[in-house]
Each structure stands twice: as C-alpha cells, then as structure tokens.
N, C-alpha and C positions, 0 to 999 in steps of 0.2 A: 601541476595538473589544474584543470578547470572545473569549478563547481557551477552547475546550472541550477537556477532557482526559478520556479514559476510563480507568477503573481496573479491574484484574482482579477487584477486590473489589466488583463490582456497583454502580458509580456512575459518573455523568458529572459532572465538576466544571467550574466556570467561573472564569476569571481575567481580570483587565483590566489594560490599560496595562503597567506595570512588574511585572505578575503579582502583583497584590494578590489574595489568596485571597477568593473570594466564596461558597464553599461548594458543597454538592452540589445539582445542579439536577434530577437524575433518578436513581431507583433502578431498575435493570434488570439481569437476571442476566448476568454475564460479558460485558460489552460491549467485546470486545477490539479492535474496529475501528469507526471512525466515518467518515461522509462527508456532506457538505452537498449539497443540491440546487443545481444551477447557477443557478436563477432564482427559486426560492421559499425562504421562510424555514423550511426543513425540514431536520432532521438525521436520518440513518439510522444505526442501530447493529446490528451482528451480535450475537446472543446465542450465544456459543460453547459450546453444550451438546450432550449426546448426541443429543437431538432438536432440531436447530438451528432458530433463529427469527431474524427480523429485526424490529426495532422502529423505528417512525417517530415523530418528535416535531416539533411546531410550535415554532419558536424565537421567543421574545418579544423585544421591543426591548432588554430588559435581560439577555438571554441565558438567561432561564428557559425550561424545556422543558415542553411539554404533550403527553402521549401522544396520538397520533392513529391508531395502527394497529399490529397485530402479525400477522405471517404466518409459517407454517412454511416452512423452506427445503428440505424434502424430503431432507435429509442431515445427517450428524453434523458438529458442530464447524465451523460457518461462521466463517471468519477474515478475510474481505475482502469488500468490496462497492464498487460504483461505479454512478453514474448516467450514462446515455447523454447525449451532448452536447445533444440536443434536449429533454432532461428528460422523455422519454416512458416510459423503462423503468429499472428497478433490476435490476442483475445481481449475483449473490452467488456467491462461491467457498466450497464446502463442503470443508474440509480432510479431515475424517474420512471423509466420503462420497465424496471424489474426484469431485465433480460440480459442475455450474454450473446455477444456478436463475435464472429470469427472472420479473419481476413488472411488470405495467403500472402506470404512475402516472397518477392522474387530474390534472386541471388544477391542483389544490391540492397535488399531490405525495403524495397518500395511495396506498399500494400496494394493488392489487387482488389477485384470485386468481392464483396462479402459472400462467404460461402455458407454461413449458417447464422440463424438468430433463434435462440431458444428463450421463451418467456416463462417465468415462474408465476405461480398463482397462490393465493391465500393471503392471510393477514395475521397479525399478532394482537396481544391485549392492549397495547398502547394506541388509543384512537388518533393521536396526533401524528405519531411517527410510524405506526405499523398498520395503517389503513389498507395497505396493499403491499405487494412485493416490492422490495427495494434492494436490488443487487448492489453490493458495496465493494466487492473485491473478487478478483479472479487469481487463482494460484496454480499455474501449471506445475506438474511434477518435474523434479530435476532428472527423473529417469522415465521408465515406461509406465509409472503409476497413473492414477486418475488425476484429472484437473479438478480443483475445488472451486466452487462459486459460493461466496459467503453472502447470504441474504438477510439484511437487517430487518426487513418488513415481515418475513415469515419465520423468524427464529430458526433458520435452517442453514446447513451446509449441503449443497448439491454436489454430486460427484458425476463426472463425465469422462468418457474416453474420447479422445480426439482422433478421428480417422485421418491420418496424414494425407492419404491420397485424395479424399473428397473434401477435406476441410469441414466435415460434419461432426457434431457432438452426439455421442451415443450415451444416453443417461444410464447411470448405475443406480438401481434401487436397493434399499430405500434411501431417502435423503436422511441426513443426520440432523436430528432436532436438538436444539439447545434448550436451556431452561426458558420457560415462557417469559417474555418481556426482556430477555437479555439484550436483544438488538445487536447481534454479532456484526462487527465492522470489518476487522482484518484478522488474518491468521498468519503465523510464521512457522516454518518447518525447521527442526533441528538438523544440523549437518549430517547426523547419523542416519537420517531417513526413517527413524522409528518413532519419533515423537513430534507433536506439534501443539501449539497453543493458540487459543482463540480469544480475542478481546471483545467484551460486550460493551458497546457504547452506552446503552440505556441502563444497564444494571451495574456498570462499573466493576466487572469481574474479569478474571482470566481463567479460562477453562483449559485443563490439561488433557490431552488425548494421546493414546498409544496408536501408532500407525502400523497396521499389519502389512505383511508382504502382499496380501491380496487387495490392499487399498481400502480396508475398512478402518473406521475411527472408533476406538473404544475410550469412553470418558473415564479419566482417572480422578477427577474432582475439580473443585473451583476454589479460587482465593480472590480476595479483594484486590483491585488494581492499585489502590492507594490506601495508606494508613491515615491520611489526613481527613479532617472534617470539612464539610462544605460540599457543594455540588460538583461532582467529578464526572467528566465526560471523556473517557479515554479515546485516543485517536490511533496512533501507530503502535505496532508491536513488532519487535525484531530480536533475533538471537545474535550475540556476538560471534565473530568468526571462529573462535576456539570452542564454541558450544557450551561454555561454562555459565554464561549469564544471559538473562532475558531482560529486555528493556521495554517499558510502556510509557507513552506520553499521556499526561493527564491534563486535559483542558479544564478550564474553570478555576483550577488551583495552581496551574503553572508548574508542574513537577514532572520529573522523569523518575519512575520507579525502577529499581535494579533488583532483580531476583536471581538467586542461585538456583540452578536447575539440576543439581546432582541427585536429589531425591525424587520421589514420586510426584510431589507437588512443588510448585515454585515457592521459594522461601525469600521473603523480602529482606534484603540486606542493607538497602539505603534508599532514600527518596530525596532527590536533588532538585532544588529550585532552578528553573530555567531563566528567570529574570523577566518573564512575561506571564500572561495568564492563559494563553491559548496556543500551546504547542500543537499545531495541526499535523506536522510531519517531522520526522527526523531520519537521518541516514548515517550508518556506520561505515567507516572506511579506514582500514589500518588502525592506528591508535586514536583516531579522531571520530567525534560524533558531531553532526551538524543538526541544529534544531531550527525549524521554520516556525516562528510565532506569528500567526496570522493577524492577531489584533494589536500586537506591539510593533508591527511593521519592522520586523528585524529577523536576521539569521544570526545565530550564535554558535560559536565553536567551542567544543569541549575536548579535553584530552582524557582518554580513558586509561585509568591505572591498570596495567596488565595483570597485576596480582589480585586486586580487590574488585575489579570491574567497575569501579565507581568513576563517573565523569567529573572533571573539574573544569570550570570555565577558563578559557584562554583569551586574553585581550578583551577588547570592547566589542559589543554587538555591531553588526553591519546593517545599515538601513536598507530594507527592501519593502516596497509597498505591498501589504497584505500577502505575504508569501504563503503558499499552500503546499509546496513540495520542493525538496532539495535532492539533487542527483549529482554525486561526485563523478 
C-alpha cells in the first residue's frame, strides 16, 4: 500500500511498504492537511493560503496523483477537511477565517460549487492565539448525528446538521464550551459512538465527553496530555481501531502519549519519544502508526503492540521536508 505525506513546502509525497521514498506525486501550494474519499480513489488537500483553496486529486493504482478540481474555501488558511460518511460532501475548516465551508461531491468525488460557509464569532483569553475565531477541525458523524466544528479561538465545539439535499449547515444550539484558554484543536470519536475526546493545544489537556444519542456532549473530566515537563503543545488525537487506547501527539517535547480508555477518564499508560520534537500529525493503520515530525523533516514508523497499545519504532526515519500530514 502507499502512504501519502504532505509537506509544508508545496508537495505531496508517496512512500511504500517499509517507507521506500517514491518521490513527489503532486505540487500544490501549502497542502497542510490531506484526507481520502471513503469510497473513491480521490485525495483532497487544503491549500493553507490567505485565500484558501481545496484541491482534489485522482489517486492512481501506483499512488500517482492527477488533479481533478480546485475550489476556493471562502476563508483564509484552511487547515483541516473531512468527507461525510456517505461520500456526498466535503467539509473544510478555515483557520484564519474562523469558518466552515461545504462542497458537494459528484459520484466520482469531484467537488462542486461551495454550498455553504458558516462563520464563527468571539474570542478567548489568549490575546495571541484567541483574538478571534479559528476553526481548527471538522468532524462529520459516522452516522446521522451532528457534525462537530472545533474552534481553537473561541474555546468551543460547534454542532451542525448537514442537510444533504441543499448542502447547508443547520446550527444546533448551544455550542459546547471548553475550559477557558484550552484552545481546542482536534477531537476523536470512539468506535462505539458514545464517547469522544478533545485535545487542547493551548492548555495541553485531553477532555473526555459522553456523546448522547441526541448528539449532545457531556463533559466527563480532563487530564493532562503529557506527564513530561516543558512546553507541551498537543497536535493530533486518535483512538486505536479496537477502541482500547487513545493516542496524543505532543509537540515541543516530541512524544506520543498512550492512554487506556476503559474507565471514565483516560489513564496514561505510556509516553513514547518520537525521535523529533514536533510531531504535527500521525496516522494509525493496522498494527502501524506513522508520525510526521514537521521540524525534524521526517516520517517515522512505529509498530503498535496489540496487547499494550504501546508503539515501538521500526527501522530508520524517512526524510520528508516539513511533513504536516500522513495518510495511509
């Protein structure tokens, strides 16, 4: 299989197997985040620019990319995107614009004209990072539940229903407020559909929520993202496929935290060094975990122990210039 990695320096690279470098497969400006279509061989990349764009590519059998469409996101610096579970819409988070954009996808996965753009408003206590809304992630429900939009600038998770016919977002009130100054970045949902966890980039915490059948979020408590000293700036958060362990990437100290999630609150069971200091993103697939370390210019492979959930490094890191996202 082919692993695709985006670089802050305008490229998408492909790697295979034990990460043999296969070269650049697409040149596109600032593709800081990637996502694959759930059913079609299509890859989407944000172009994190002052006038944001999203680029779509057909993925060939060998991992080569062919451009099939570019759309403006209606806001500055898009940093995250996701495809709805039915494959019908692409949703984009504009970080600089503090907004959420929606695009219909045709049967081949090509994005059409934008059908909605919803802007958040407000600010948080951190004058440098929370001077206004900064939408950092969009998380469509795997079923009929609401879409979540995580906003770092307003310490909020906004909930929306996406009308499939019109491609419009219908807000659900009220928004979910995090602790002041948390700076929520990403969230991950448990496979059981009843729990999710939110990582705070600014206060370096993980907040546990119960997800009700009606789409409400009930906070269960918070834990530190890392047990290490130093400046910790968490990045990605994800649950393993079997639902037993939760993983958090910690920038600044270069670790992956591993939490057991059998109880009400995540319990830290290990903290593994990634070999760099700035793990911007990671991806779990099968027994492997791939880490993109933006400042160490590398992607590193780990094998995850099925019993303990703890990742162990495999082989040598692979050189990728300023990697920001990895997609198996």
